[in-house]
N, C-alpha and C positions, 0 to 999 in steps of 0.2 A: 827380311824377318817377317814371319806371319803375325797377323794381329791377334792379340789375346784379350779376351773379355772375361771379366769376373761377374757372374750373376749373383745378386744379393736379394734373397727373399726374406724380408724383415717380418718376423712374427711378433706382434704386440700382444703380450699375454695379460689379459684383464685390465687393459688401460683405456684411457679416453683418447679418441681420435683427435688429430689436430685440425682436420678440415671441417667444413660446414656442410659437406655433402650428405645426401640422404642415404643412410645405411641400406635401405631397401634396394638401391640401385647398385650397390657394391657387388663386386665379383663378376660383372658382365663387361665384356669388351665393347666399347662403343665404336660403331663404324665411323662416325665423325667425331674426331678428337679435337678439342680446343686446347692447344698446347702453348704454354708460355716458355720462352727460351731466354736464358740469362747467362752471361759469360764473364769471366775474369781471368787474369793472368798472374802467375807467380813468376817473378823475374828470374833470369838465369842464375844470378848470383845467389838468390834466396834458395833456389832448388839445389844448387851445389852444396850449400850449407846443410840442407836436410840430408843429402846423400852422405856428407861427411859424418853427420851425427849417427846415421843409420849404420855406417861402416864401423864407427867407433864403438857403438853399443851392440854391434853384431845382431841386428834385426833387419829383416828384409823390408824393402820399400813397399811391398804389397801389404805387409802388416801395418806399416806406418799409415798408408793411405786408408786402409780399411778401418783401422782403429779411430782415426780422425773422423772418418765418415760416420762411424757408429756413434761417436761422441755427439756429433751434431744431431743426427736423427733421433738419438735417445733423448737429448735435451728437449727436442720438440715433441716428445711423447711422454712427458711427465716422469722421465727417468725409469721407464719400464725396461724389462729384459728384451733383448733383441735376438732373434735367431737368424743367422746370416748363412745363405747357401752360396758357395763359391764354386764356379765351374768354368772350364775352358770349352768354348763352343765353336772354335774356328774350324775344327776338322769335320764337323757335320755338314753334309751336302745341303741340307735344308735349313741350316742355321739353328736347328732346334736344340733345346737343352735336354740331354739324354741322361746325364749322370752328374753328380755334384758332390761337394764336401760341405759339411755343416759346421758352423762355428756359432757359439752362443756368447753374446756380449751381455755381461751383467755389470751394472753400475758399480764402480769402486770408489765411493766418495772419500776424499782425503788422500788417496794413493797418488804417487808420483806418476807422471806420464810414462816413464820407462817401464814401470811395473805393469801398467795397463797394456802397453804395447807388447811386452814379452808374454803376457798371458794370451794375447791373440796369437802370437807366434807359436806358442806351445799347442794351442788348440788346432791350428792349421796343420802342424806336424803330426799331431795325434790322429786327426781325421785322415790325413794322407796315408798313414800307416794302416788304417783300417780299409782303405780302398774307397771307391766311389759308390754312392747309393743313388737310387732312382729319385727324381724330383718328386714323384707322386708319393713315395714313402716318406720323404721329408716333410711334405706338406701336412701329413697326418701327425707329425710330431711337434707342430708349432702351437698346439693347444686350440681348443674350440673357440677361444676369444681372440685368436691371432689376427694380425693385420691382413694377411692374405686371404683368410676366410671371410673377412668382413669388407675389405676394401681392395687395395691394389698392391702389387709387388713393386719393389724398388730395385733398379738395375744400376750397377756400378761397372763402368768399363774403363780400362786403361790400355793405351797403346804407346808405350814409352820407347819409341825407337826413332832415330833420325830419318830412317827410310820410310817410316809409316806415320806421317803427320795426320792430323784430323782431316785435312782436305782430301786425303786419299781414301777416306772412309766412304760409307754408303751415303749417297745424296738423299735429299728429301727429308721427310719427317722421321727422325730416328726413333722417336717414341712409338709412332705408329708401326715402324718396322719391328720393334720389339713385340708389340701386341700380335703381330702376324707370325713371328718366327719362334718366340719362346713357347714351344708347344711340345710336351712330352706325352705321347700316347693320348690318354684321355684327359691329361692335365693341361688346361688352357690358362695361360698366365695373363693377367690384366695389369699392365705396367702403368703405374701412376707417376713414378719419378725416375728419370734416367740421368745419372751423373757420369759425365765422360771426362777423363783426365788424359791429356795427350801432349806430346812433345812438339814444340814449334821453335822458330828462330829466337823469339824474344824470351823463351823460357818454357814454363809449363802452362798449358791452357786448360781451363776448367769450364765445362758447359753443363748447366742444369736445365733439363727439359721436363716440364711437369704437366700432367693432365689437370686442367684447372677445376675439374669437378671434384678432385681430391685435394689438390694443392693450389689454392688461389695464388695469383701472381705475387701479391705482397708477401705471402708466406714463403714461397720458393726463393724470392729475392733475399729475404732475411736469413734463410738457412744458408744460402750461398755466401752471403757476407760473413756469416759466422765461420764457415768452412775456410774462407780466405784468411780471416783473422787467425784462426788456429794454425794453419800451415805457416803463416808468417811468424807466429810465435815459435813454432818448432825450429824455424831457421835461425832464430836469434837467442834462444834461451837454452839453458841446460835442461836436459830431459829428466833430471832427477828432482824436478819440482812438480807440484800438483797442476792439473790442467786449469788454466785461468777461467774466470767467469766468461761464459760464451753469450751472455745476453747482449744483443746488439746495442751499440752506443746510442742510436736514435731512440730505441725503446727505453733504455735506462734514463735518458734525458727526459722523456715524457713522464715516466714514473716519478722522477724527482720533482718535476714541475707540478704534477697532479697532487702529490702528497706533501707539497710545501704549503701547509695550512697553518703555520705557526702564527699565533696571535697572543697577546697578553691574557692570562687567565686570572680572573678576579678572585680574590680570596674571600669568597662569600659562602654562606650556607644557603640551602635552597629555600628556606623560609625567611631569610633575612630581609629581602627586599619587600616582602609583604608587610612586615611590621613597620618598615620605613613609610610605605604608602599609607598605612593605617594611622600613623602619627600626623602625616602631612595632609591627608585628605580622608578623614574618617567618615565623611558623608557619602563618599562614592559607594555605589552598589558593588558588592563582592560576589554574592551568591544570589541566584535567581531560580525559582522553582514554582510549581503550582501545587495547591492543596485545595481539594474540593472545588476544582475548576477555577479557583481564585489565584491570581498572580501574587506571589510572595517574594520578598527579597530580604537580604541581610547586608548591612553596610560593612565597610572595612573596619570601622570603629567597633561595631557590635561583634563582628567575628573575632577581632583581636582580643576583645574583652573576655569573651567566652573561652577562647583558647588559652589565655593566660590564667583564668580561674581554674580550668581543668589542669593546666600545667602545675599550678600551685598545689593541687590535690596530689598529683603524682609525686612531686617533691616531698610533700608531707608524708607520703607513704613510704618514703625511703628509696625511691627510684634514683639510681646514680647516673652520672654522665656516661654515655656510651652503652647503657643497658638497653636491651630489646624489650619493646612493649607491643603486644599484638593488638590489632584493631579489626574487629569483625562486626560491622554494622551495615544496615541497609543503606543503599545510596540515598543521600540527602544531606542536609546541612550538618547533622551530627557527625557524619563521617569525616567531613573536612575539618570540623572543630577538633575532633579527636587526633587527627594526623598532625595538625598544627600544634596541638597541646603537647604531644609526645616530643616533637622537635624543640619546642620552646623550653621543655624541661631538660633538654640536653640529651635526650634518649634517642633510640633508633626505632622507627616504626616498622612493624611487620604486618602487612595486610593479609588477612585470611578471609576468603570469600564466605559469605553467609550460607551459600549453598554447597560448601565443601562438606563431605561426609565427616562425621565426628572423629572417626578413626584417623583420617588424614589430618584433621585439625590437631589431634593429640600428637601425631608424629611431628608435625611442624613445630608445635610448642616445645617438644622435647629437643629437637635438633637446634631450634632457635634459642634454647635456654630461657624460655618465657616464664616470668613470675606473675606478670599482670596482664590482664586482657580487658581492653575497653570494649564493652558490648552492652547489649540490653540485659535485663535481669534473668532471662532464660539461660544465660551461660554461667551463672553463678554456680560454684561447686565443681566446675570442670577440672578433671585431673589430668596430669601429664604422665602418669605412671610412677612418679617419684614423690610427688607432693601436690598439695592443692594449689591451683592457680586462682588468684584473686580476681574476680570480675569487678570492673569499675564502670559505673554508668555516667554518661556525660552530665546528666542533670544533678548528680551528687555535688558538683562543684559550684552550683549557682549561688550559694550563700557564702562562699569563701572569697577572701580578697584576692584579686589577681596578682600574679607576679609583677613587679614594677617593669621588668623587661625580660626577654628570653635569656636563659642561661647561655653564657658564652661557650661556644664550641669551636674547636679548630676545624677548618674546612676539610682537613685531611682525615677527619674522623668519619665514621659511617653515618649515612643519612637514613637508609632503609635497607631492608632485607626482604627480597621477593623470592618466593619459591617457584621453581619450574619443575618440569617432569624429569624424573631420573630413570636411567636405563635398567637399574636393578630393582625398580619398584619403590626406591627411596626418593622422596622429594629432594631437590637440590636448592639450598639457600644461597642466593647470589648476593654478595656484600658490595654495596655501592656507596662510595664516599660522597660527601657534599660537593667537593671540588669536581669530581667526575660528572655528577648530574648537572651542576650549575653551568658547566662548560657547554653542554648540549643545549640546555634551556636558553641561555643568553644568546647563543649562536642562532638558534631558530628565531628568537624574537627579533634580533637585529637583521637577519637575512631576509625576513619576510615582514618587517616593519610592524610587528605586533605591539600594540600600545594600549593606553587606557580606554580607548574607544572600542576595543574588541571584546567580543563575547564568544566563548567556546562552548560547544554542546558536549558535555562530558558523558558520552555514552559508554565508555569503557569501564570495566569493573576495576575496583581499587587494587586487586591483586594482579592486574595486568599492567605492565609498566608504561603503557600509553597514558594511563591516568596520572602518572607523575608530571607529565607536561600539562595535561588538562588543568590540574590544580595549581602547580607552582609556576608553570609558564605564564599563565594569564595573571595570576596574583602578583608575580614578580614584575609584570608590565603595567600593573594598575588596572587591568581589565576585569571582566566578570566571568564567572563560571555558571553555566546553565545546567541544572541538575534534573534529569528526568526521574520520575518516580520509579522505584524498584519494580512495582507491579506492571509497568508498561515499558520497561527497559528494552523489550524486544518487539514492541509494537511500532513498526515503521510508519503507519499513518499518524500515530500520535506524535512521533518525532517531527514529521512534516509540519503538523499544526504548531508544534512548540517552537520550532526554529523560526517560523513566521511570526508567532506571537512575541517571542523574545528578541527578534531581530538579530539572530546569531550571525556572526561574521566569520568564525573559524570552525571548520569541521575536522575532527581528528579521529580516525577509526581504522579498522582493518577494511580491506576492499569490499568484503562481502556485505558489511553494514551499509557502506555507501551505495552498493548495488541495490540493496533493499529499499533505501530511501528514494532512489531514482525510480524504482518500480512503483513505490507508494505514491509518488507525485502524479503518476498518470499523465494526463494532458496539461496539468498545471505546471507553473514555473517555480523554481526555487526562489527564495526571497532575494531581492536586489541587494540586501545587506551582506549576503554571503560572498566573501571575497577571497577566501583561502581554504582549499581542501587538502588535507594531509592524509595520505593512505599508506599504510605500512603493515608489517607483521605477516604478510602472506603474498602470494603471487598476484600481481596487478594485471588485470585483463587488458587487452589491447583496445577493447570497445569502450572502456569507461570514459576516455577523453571525449569521444564523439557524443556519447549520451549526456555527459555533463554539459557540453556546449549547447545541446538542445534545450536545456533547462535554464541556463544562465550564460551570458557572454563575458561577464566581467571577472569571473572567478579564476584564480590561479590554481592549477592542479599540480601537486608535488608528491612524487613517490619517494618514500624514505625506507631505509633498511638498516640492518645492524643486528644487535642481539641484546638480550637482557643483561648479559655479562659485559656489555660495553655502554652502559648508561643511555638507555632508550634508543637512540639512533646514532649511526656513525657515517651514513652517506645519504646523498639526496640526488634526485633527478627531476627537474621541472619539466613536465610534459606539455610542450607547446604545440606539438604535432606528433603524428604517428606515421612512420614510413611504411609503405606497403611491404617492404622486405623484412620488417621486424617480426621475429617470432615471439618476442616478449619485450616488455618495457625495460630499458637498461637499469641496472642497479645504481649507476651513477658514480659520483666522485665523493671523496671524503669531506666531512664537515670540519669545522674549525678545530685545530689542534688534534685531529685524528688522522689516521693513515691506514692504508691497506697493503697487504701483500697477497699474491697468488703463488702458492708454494707447491712444488712437486714433492714426491715421496722422499726425496733426499734432502729436503729443506732448502732447495734452490728456487730462486724466482723464475716462474714460468715465462717463456716468451709470449708475445701477443697471440691470442686465439688458442693458446694451449691451456687445457683444463688443469686446475689444481685446487688445493684447499684454500679458502679465504681466511686470512689472518687479519685481525684488527689490532691496531696499536694506537698509542696516544693517550690523551687525558681521560678518555671515557672508560678505559679498561678497569674491570672490577678488581677488588682486592683478592677475591677467591670465593670458594664455596665454604659455607659455615660448617665447621666440624668435619671436613673431608680433605685433609692435606694431600692424600694420594691423588684424588681427582683434580685438585687444584694444581699440583705439580705437573699433571698430565696435560691439562688444558691451557694453563697460563705459563708462558715461557719467557725467560729473560735472556736476551741476546744483545751483547755489547751495551749494557745499561739501558736497554729498551724492552719494555714489557709488551708481550703479544698475547692475544687470545685466539686460540685455534677454534674456529667456529664449527668445524665439521661440515660446513656448507661448501659446495663446489662452485667454481666460477672461473672466469677468464677475463683478461684485459683485452679490450678492443684497441685498435691502433690510435683512436682519438683520446685514450686515457680513461674512458668509461669502463666500468666493470659490468660484465654480464653474469647474472645469477643463474645457476644451473641445477639447483636442488641440493638435497642432503647427501653427505658422503656415506652415512650409515642409514639405518632404517628410521631414524628419528623423523617425525613429521611435523609440519606446520600447517595448522588449519584454523581459520577464523581468528588469526592473530596469536593463537596459543601454540607453543612448541610442545609437542606430545611425543613421549617415548613409548612406543608400542609395548616394550617389555613390561612396563608398569601395568598396562591394561591386561596384558596376557597373564601376568602373575595372578591378578585378581580373578580372572575368568577361570583359570585352572583350579582355583580353590572351590569352585562350585561342584557339589557332589555329582559324579558321573561324567565329568569332562576330563579328557586326557590331554588334549592339545588345544591351543588357541593361537590365532594369528590376528593381529589388529593392523589395519591398513586404511588408507584413504582411497575410496573408489571415486574415480573421476571420469565421467562420460563426455567431457568436453564442455558441458553446460553447467553442471553442478558438481560439488564435492561433498562426499559424506564420509564420516568416520564409521567404518564398518569392522566387524569382527567375524571370524569364522571359528567354529568350535567343532570338535570331533568327540564322540562319546568314547568312554573307556572300553577297550576290547574285553570281550567275555573270556575268562580263563578257559583254555582248551583242555578238557579232561580226558579226551581220547582222540584217536585218529584212525583212519581207515587205510589199509594197505592199498597203494596205488598199483593196480595191475594193468597190463597192456591190453589192447583190443583183441589180441589173438590168444589171450589166456583161456578163453572158452571157445572151442571150435564152432564155426558156423559156416556151413557149406555155401548157403545162398549169399552170404556177405562176401565170402572169398571169390565166388563166381562173379559177383557184381564188380568187385575190385579189379579182377582180371580183365573183364570186358572194357571197363572204363580206362584201364591202363593202356590197352592196345590203341584205343582211340586217341588218348592223350599223347602217347609217344609218336604216333603217326603224325599228329598235328605239329608237334615240336620239330620233328624231322623235316616236315614240309616248310615250316617257317624259317628254319635255320639252313635251308637249301642243301640238305645232306645229299639229295639226288645228284646235284651238280658237282659235289665234291666226293663222289663215291670212289672206290678203289682206295687210295691213300686217305680219302676223306679229308681230314684236316691236319695234315702233317705240317702245314704252315704254322710256325710258332706264333705268328701274329694273328692267328684266327680270331681271337677275342677282340682284336683291335679293328680288323677290317669289316667285321659284321656291322651292318647299319643299325646299331642299337644305341639309343641315347644313354647318357651316363646314369640317369636315374633308374634305368631298367637293367643295368649291368648285374645287380644282385639277383634279379629274376633269371637272367641268362645263366648265372652260376648255379642257381637252384635247379633249373631245368637240366643242365649238363650233369650235375651230380645225380639227379634222379634217373636220367637216361643211362648213366654208368651202372647204377644198381640194377637196371633192367637189361643190362648187357647189350644195349643198342650201340654204345660206344665204350671206349675205355681211354684213360688218359695216362700218358707217359711224360712226366715232367711238364713241359709247356705245350706238348703236342696232344692233339685229340685224334684218336685212331678209330677205325670202324670196329664194332663189336660183333659177336656171333649173330646177333639178331637184327643187324642193320637192314638186311634185305627184307626180312619179314615186316619190319616197320614201314619201309618204303612201299612195299606191295599193299599193305593195309591202307596206306594213304591213297594209293591209286584207286583202290576199290571204293573208298569214301568219296573220291572226286568224280567217279563215273556217274553218268546221267541216270542209269538204271540201278535200282536197289540191288546190291550184290548179295546181301545176306540179312535176313531178319532173325535175330536170335530169339528162340522160344522163351528165354528167361524174361526179357523185357524189350519189346519193340521200341520203347522210348529211347533206348540207348542209341539206336541207329539214327533216329531223328536228330538227336543232339549232335551226333558225330557229323551228319550231313550239314547241320547248321554251323558247326565250328568251321568246317572247310569252306562253307559259303562266305565266311567272314575272314578269310585268309588275308585279303588286302587290308582290311581294317586292323587285324592283328599286327601286320607289318608296320602300318602307319602308327599304331600305338607304341610299339617298341622303338620306332624311330623318333618318337617325341612329336609327331605331327598331329596326332589326334588324342583327345582325352580318353582314358579308359572308362570314364563314366558312361560312355556309349553302350557298354555291355549291360548296364543296369536297365536299359530300356528294351532289352531283348527278352521276349516272353519265354524263351527256352533257356537262354544262357545266363540270365541274371542269377546271382547266388540264391536269391529268394525262391526262384522257380526251380532251380536244381535241388534245393533242400526239400521242397515239397514233392519233388520227383522221387525222393527216397521213400519207399513204402513205410519205413520206420517213423518218419515224421508224421504221416497221417495217423498211424496207429498211436503214436505218442499224444497227438492232439485229442484222440478219442479217450485216452486214459485221463487226460486233464479234464475233459468234459464230464466224465463220470465222477471225478473228485469234486467238481464244482456243484453238480447235482446233489451229491451227498452233503456238502456244506449247506446248500439251500434247504434241504429237507431238515437238517439238524437245527438250523436257525428258524425255520418256519417262515422264512421270507427270502426275498432276493438277496444275493450277496454282491458286495462291491468288489469288482475285479479290475485289475490294471494289467495291461500288456506293455512292456517296455521295448523300445527299439523295434516296433512292429513293421517297419518299412512300408510297403504299399498296402498292407492289410490282407494279403493272401491267406496267411495262416489264421489270422483273426476271423476272417470270413468263414473259413472251414469250421473253426471252433463254434461260432455263433449258430451256424447251420445245425449243429448237433445239440443245441440247447434251446429250451423254451424261453421266450422273452421274459416270463415272470421269474425265472431263476437267477437272472444276472442283471446288474447295472454295470455296464462296461465302459472303461476309460482306455482309450488307445493313445499311446505316446510314440512319437518319433522326433528326431532332431531336424529332419529336412521338410520344409514347407511343401515342396512338390510331392513328396511321398504322402504326407498327410492329406493333401487334396485328392490324390488318387484313392486313398483309403476312404475318405468321405463319400466319394462317388460310389465306391464299391459297397459301402454299408447302406446306401440310400434305399436299396430294395428290401432291407430287413425291417422287422417290426420291433427289434430290440432297442433298449435305451442305450445309446452310444454317444460318448463325448470324445472328440479328437483334440489333443493338446500337444503343443511343442514341448519337447523334453529339454529342460535347461541343462547346459553342459556342466557336469560336476557338482550340481546343486539341486537339492530337493526342496522346493518351496514349502513354507510352513503349512499351507493348506493341504499339501499332499503327504506330509510326514505322518507315519503311524495311522493311516486312514483306510487301508484296504484290507478286506478279508482274505484276498489272495492276490499275489503278484505273479505274473507269468513272464518267462523269458524263453522264447522259442528261437533257438539258433542265434542268440544275440549276446550271451555272456562272453563268448570268446572274442568278440569284436572290440572289447576294451583293451587299452594299451597294457594294463596290468590285469591279470585274470581276476584278482580279488576285488577289483573296482566295481564290476558289474554286480557281483553278489552283495557287496556293501551297499550299493545304490538301491537295489531291489529290497533288501532287508529293512532299509530305513523307511520304506513306504508301507510295510506290513504292520498291521495292528497287533497288539498282544493276542496270542492265540491264533493268529492268522497263518497262512500257508504261503510258501514260495515253491512254485513248480517250474522246472526248467527242462528243456530238451536241448541236447547238444550232441554233435557227432564226436565219436571217440577218436577219429583220425581225419587227416586231410585227405579227402577223396581225390583220385586223379582228375576228375572233372573240375574240382575246385582248384587244382594246381594250374589249370589253364584259364580260369575265370577269376575267382576271388584272389588268387595270388597275383594276377595281373593288376587288379584294382588296388591292392595293397602293396604292390612293388616288392613282392617276396617277403612281406610282413616286416620290413625294415624299421618300422616305427613301433614295434611291439617290444616287450621286455626281452632282456638278453637271452634267457633260456629258450623262449619260443622263436626268437629271431635266429638263433643258431640252429634250431631244429627245422627252420623253414616251414613251420606249421604253428598256427595259433591254437590248435586243439589240445584238450587235456583228456585224460581218461576219466571214467566215472568216479573212481576212487579219489582222484585229485580234486574233482568238483565237490565231492562229499566233504573232504577236509576243509575246503574253502567255506562251505556252508557252516560247518562247525565253528570255524574261526570267526565267522560273522555273528556268532551268538545263537544260531538255530540249533534245535535239538530234534530228536526223532528223525534223523537224517537217513535216507536210504536211496538206493538207485536200482533201476531195472534196465537190463539190455533188451531192446526190442529185437526179437528174433528175425533173422534174415535181412538186417540192415546195419547201418553204422550209427544208429540213434540210441542214445541213452536217456532215460527218464530219471531225473533227480528231484527229490522233494525234501523239504524241511519245515519245521514248525517254529514259530516265534514264541518264546516262553512268556508266560503271564507275568513274570517278575522282571522283565526287561526294563531298564531305565529309559524313560522317554524325556528328552530334553526339550524344554519349552523356552522360546526366546524371551517372552515377557517375564517369566520367573527369573531367568538369568539376569536380565536387565535390572530387575528389582533388587536382586542380590548385589549386583555390581554397583548400583547407585548408593549403597550404604558405605562403600569404600572408595569410590572414585568421585572427583569433582565433576560438575556438569559438563565442562568442556572436554573431559576425557571419557565421558559416557558414550558408547557407540550409538549412532543413530539407528543402526540395524545390526542384529546378530543372526547369522545364518548357521544352521547345523548342517555340516557337510558330511557326506559319507566317508570321505578321506581327504587328506591334505596332499596336494600334488608335490612331488619331490623333484629336485634337480638331478642332474646326472651324477653329482657327487654325494647324493643321498640326503642332502639338506632340504628343508622345506623351501619350496619355490615360491617366494613371496610375490613375484611378478605374476605367476599363474593364479595364485589365490586372489590377488587384486583383480585380475581379469574376470574371474568367476563372480566376485562380489560386485564388479562394475556392471555386469549384465543386469538388465532391468528385471525386476521380479514380475513373474507372470501371475495373473489373477486366478482366482479359483475357477475350477472347470465348470462345464455345463452351460446351460442357456443363461443369457443375461436378461433377467426379467425385472423391469423397472416400473416404478409408479411415480406419477407427478413429475417433479423436476429432477428426479434421479437420473434420467437419461441425459439431460443437458449437463448436469454436474459430472456425470461419468465421462462424457465426451471431453469436457474441459480437463479432467484428470488424465485421460489417455494422451491428449496432446501435450500437456505440461510435463508429464512423467515419462512419456515415450513408452507406453505399455499398450498391450493389445486389448486386454479385457479388464473389467473392474467388477468385483462382486459387491452386492448391496451392503454387506457387513464388513467389507474391507476398510481399513483405516488409512487415512492419507499418509501418515508418517511410516506405516508399515510397508507400503508399496513404493517407497523411494522418495517420499516428500521430505523436505527439510524447511528450515525457517525462511530461506531465500525463496524457494519454490512456493511456500505458503504465502509470502508477500505477493508474488505474482498472481497466485490464485485469487487472493482477496481483492487485488486490483481488477482482475477479470470479473469477479462477482459485481463489483461496483459498476463497471462498464456495461455488463450484460443485463443486470437486473435493477440497477439503480439503488441498491441497498448497501449499507455498511455491515460487514461481517468481520469481527475482530479475530486476531490470532488466538486470544484466550478462548474464544468460543470454539475455534477449530481444534485446539488442544483438548478441551474438555469434552467435545462431542465430535470425534474425528472420523467416524464411519460415514460412508456415502449416504445412507438413508437418514442419518442424524443431521448431516449438513443440509441435505435437500429439505428436510422437514423444517429446520430452523429458518432457512431462506423463505420457504413458503409462508411461514408464520409472519415474517417481516413484511412480505408482500401483501398479505391479508390485512395487516395493520394499516399499511399505507393506503390500501384500497378503501378501508373503512373511514379513514380520516378524509380522504378525497370526497367520499359520499356525504360525509357530514358537512364539509365545506360547501359542496354544491347545494346542500339543503339549507344553508344559511345558519347552521348551528355553531359554526366556529367563525 
């Protein structure tokens, strides 16, 4: 019996890969494959039972094996859909996969095995009835996010015959053989996993061979074990039962051990232990702070007295047990007094940041059902939209008698209500009980031995849940809380001094604040008292451990994680070392009485290293969201009397039981310890007049993170349109003649490259012609474009799969011979330049063949002085004439203005067209800014302009982003043969129009069609324009007609739009005027508007006005692309950098720190990429470089380059004067 193999191409649609390999290396076949091989055996009796079941239920053994295999692979892929291609390959001489059947496996949770298996059987039968399809066709049907597009194929082979055991198979590395043999035409398969099932004396043998770059050894072992278990189950159970849990026993045992965190939970309220310490040790210091540089403190007894007096006032005002009371006070003793008082009165405290916008405060009060607000007197009279909220001041209670003791409260009642960001723009109020919070607090205290000798630096805001531990963690242990002044809460150098002065022992913050402290320390060490650093709320950098060790050797560093919805923290990982292989600090293991699951989309536990959603369970889980039962039911799930919180975070279990955190499942972001929902920011930004779209995201360049937003202006209503007519609507003999001459040269070149001379006669009757040509896959579209064009020229014609000679084949080949001859054959009187271009094209024949073969980059054509698209465009007489028209318009603008006009040219390449333009203009008429995206092109342009007397500035053109200093700033913007180069034609027009001031002009030159010369130059560079929009990609041309460009100008908001065809050429001149009423968006104004509605942590660090928002293939906003645009560093204002005094030194510091090329004198630190962390680094650098102290507040108040330089100069002058006085004996 011949051996039969079934090939399985698994398409993973939109899922997370199971392996740790780099996706950038996916899809390539390695010559050297590191293969792991694992085997197991299904005994003869077990296999016979499976055969009996299959016969009984009338399903084929192939369906049984494939269904079982798909169940396993699907389980290790988060339950995603699988596309399986089945094909027999034994008949092919070369072993290649030529045709196949496609079966789609969709998870069927809760269905019995038989039903799943029969579904597979039906699909196999259905596909068989349709016939076989090419593998290349099927690969296009697996989705753009499929496994085979990103990683490797999976092969399943079975040879179930007594005459054909595994030993009779191919020797050697079977997986490598697959990589060599599974090849269909242009489709090269990269096999990552090969499962073989074969018959042997002992029963059925199973071998899994895996490429370890995709499937590490431990992963393939676990999958094989699960396959073995499933087949054994099939042999012993009825098939009318659901598939059993496939999580390997070893992994389940590790999960059980890791999550066995049970311990007694004390029935305490979070404030209860504080009052016990206050009675027993009233003399101990509870709060420490500074006032007017003087050390201040408050004892336990004093703090308890003040809190109970204020609690008495609350009770007197009728506040009931369980009622919510808001607290909005500056950081300081009053804040702690207020919180303790609310709890002592039996109520629930609701922290509201003092810097929260009033509108958001009102919303929180309404959702939280707030009647009373403890605040300063400025909050009196605040309304919640339904009635007046009474404001209570802390000092109002000074004359009252204190409550004898706190009001008794059941620990199962709520302790606090903290609001986080909501996806709909609504804040979400998280309800946490006393028992939930005290479980976390007491666990941390016990785990890290926090006691009465400890002092914590309470840097976190009260409405951030890290503050819950700062206050109640230390006060429950009898320790002290060190309170920084609100005015210096973000001044890292002040923190450094304060933790030394107060001998702080515990630091608790988001990683970014610890990072700022380490930078502020400079060369100094942290205090010896510091013994414990807790970092949480955001990604923990791999470098923080080493940097902390440089400042202190005794300190423990612990990374914590969790969610506000799970009582501060739920997991921990003590960082004692950092392995070189780590990509991130592990998330760790659960805290006491808490547990984790990593769950796939079907609600099943994911195997190790498989990505799923993190679920938190246990004592810390919140009651829910205040006033939002729908969201509560969605995010909080009860399963078998156990409550789970669905975090929306993605992660995976490591084999050692630690969890690895992998980011958010949705767009929700975490930055500086705050969870931020972009929808809330976007909703506010879109309320600003003139904004139509907004996207908020975190821009991360690897060194710093910024909360950024992109906005797009509202489109201008289109009141009219222009009929789009083709280039041949108006006869032009010279243009027609030019097209014909170019066509003869181009078709001759194509015929020569494609070796038509060697295939003359029948030419290409070989149906495999497309396959045997030495053309790389990426240039196949170009080949199809050329063949299609040659057919329209009657050089060839196609009959089904065959390409046959056309009536003009001989003419094309003869023309090629003429161009190859050493002696000029013919110089056409129309334009001798055509002959020079033709000769140059044929002189580059070997280069063309190397390009099409994938051996040489097509960029080599850009360096050719005749064949570069820029040179060919200028070779068209219409381009020169169009430049002359533009020059006349610029002169007119200058005369009208009575001064030089500011003009920009976008995508100017090497400056050839710009040079021609400037030659036609007097230097006093124009101030010229040249833009291009390629540094090499700009450098060539600079050299070209050096001989001119004009004022010229060359700048790099940011991708998809117009920096603030360039928006609405030019009298005229020029686009010479560049608008068509954008992926979407409207993008270039939108970009240029965003740079034009009100009343300014946009002038463009464009070819109305793709010239034949461009078909063999620009089309090669752009691979037949496969990256362009669908319409132009299908037309194999990026060009539009003049009417189409006019409509795009109108759509961009321009008016007085017109176009002129340049006689005797392919060039069209298009112009438009920017209306004086056009809305101009200003980032600073937008931020001011947003600051009134968003809290500070949700206020973007930077807002960019984009010409358009990039879209994904499905038409949705591509957030990844937006993030990439915003991550790119902002380039400084154009022109020369003219500095005075220390400005140059400060500018160089900013360039290095912010990774930018230039800095303008008036540019502000925070506008060009700076944030608080980078500011801390800069201030430390100032201290090192100049020996002066410069505060963050000074930088915020005077942020521009010249202001900073002047302030530092003044400080240096003061120091110099003092030194002179000392030397003179006056001090």
